[in-house]
C-alpha positions as CSV (number, residue, x, y, z in Angstrom):
1,M,86.3,125.7,73.3
2,A,88.4,128.6,74.1
3,R,86.8,131.7,75.8
4,P,87.4,135.3,75.0
5,L,90.1,137.0,76.8
6,L,89.9,140.4,78.5
7,K,92.4,143.2,77.9
8,I,92.2,145.8,80.3
9,P,94.4,149.1,80.1
10,P,96.4,150.5,82.9
11,D,94.2,152.9,84.9
12,P,94.1,153.6,88.6
13,R,90.3,154.1,88.3
14,P,89.3,152.1,85.0
15,D,86.3,153.1,83.2
16,P,84.0,150.1,82.8
17,T,84.0,150.8,79.1
18,S,87.9,151.1,78.8
19,H,88.8,147.4,78.4
20,E,88.6,145.2,75.2
21,I,87.3,141.8,74.9
22,L,89.7,139.9,72.5
23,E,89.1,136.5,70.9
24,P,91.7,134.0,71.7
25,A,93.4,134.1,68.2
26,D,93.3,138.1,68.4
27,A,94.9,138.0,71.8
28,H,97.6,135.7,70.7
29,E,98.3,137.8,67.6
30,R,98.6,141.0,69.6
31,M,100.8,139.5,72.1
32,Q,103.1,138.0,69.2
33,S,103.2,141.4,67.3
34,E,103.4,144.1,69.9
35,E,106.1,144.6,72.5
36,G,105.3,145.0,76.1
37,W,102.3,142.7,76.4
38,H,102.1,140.4,79.3
39,C,99.7,137.4,79.7
40,L,98.3,137.2,83.2
41,D,96.4,134.2,84.5
42,V,94.1,134.8,87.3
43,R,93.1,131.4,88.0
44,T,94.0,129.6,91.3
45,P,97.6,128.2,91.7
46,E,96.0,124.5,91.4
47,E,94.5,125.5,88.0
48,F,97.7,127.3,86.9
49,A,99.6,124.1,87.6
50,A,97.3,121.8,85.7
51,G,97.9,123.7,82.6
52,H,98.4,127.2,81.2
53,L,99.5,129.4,78.3
54,P,103.3,129.6,77.5
55,G,104.9,132.6,79.2
56,A,101.9,133.3,81.5
57,W,102.3,134.8,84.9
58,N,99.9,133.5,87.7
59,V,98.6,135.9,90.2
60,P,95.4,134.5,91.6
61,F,92.5,136.5,91.8
62,G,91.4,134.4,94.7
63,F,92.2,131.4,96.6
64,K,89.9,128.2,97.1
65,G,88.7,128.2,100.7
66,P,86.2,125.9,102.7
67,D,83.5,128.1,101.7
68,G,84.5,128.8,98.2
69,L,86.9,131.4,96.5
70,V,88.4,133.8,98.9
71,P,89.6,137.0,97.3
72,N,93.4,137.7,97.2
73,P,93.9,140.8,99.1
74,E,97.3,141.2,97.5
75,F,96.2,140.9,94.0
76,T,96.6,144.5,93.0
77,A,99.8,145.2,94.7
78,T,101.2,142.0,93.3
79,V,100.2,142.9,89.7
80,D,101.7,146.5,90.1
81,R,105.0,145.2,91.6
82,L,105.4,142.6,88.6
83,F,104.2,144.6,85.7
84,G,103.9,148.3,86.8
85,K,100.8,150.4,86.2
86,E,101.5,151.2,82.4
87,A,101.7,147.4,81.4
88,Q,99.4,146.1,78.8
89,M,98.2,142.5,79.6
90,V,95.9,139.9,78.5
91,V,94.0,138.7,81.7
92,Y,92.6,135.0,81.7
């Protein structure tokens, strides 16, 4: 069963209420019908390699370490470099 996807608008100091939770079908429709949308897969590289949505970009939020998931210190900088601060994206 597919999980809902989260859409977060660009904001250097995001308001906790400034995102929108989308059902997978709604996210797909929006990405197909509106320009400027990106699909960001924040899972580990191993999970991404095992399967991902077509056209998705992989920027891991964390990496597998010996004691569990270790945060990716370059996550925000990488997302900003790839998409810019004004990009609209579906994050999963």
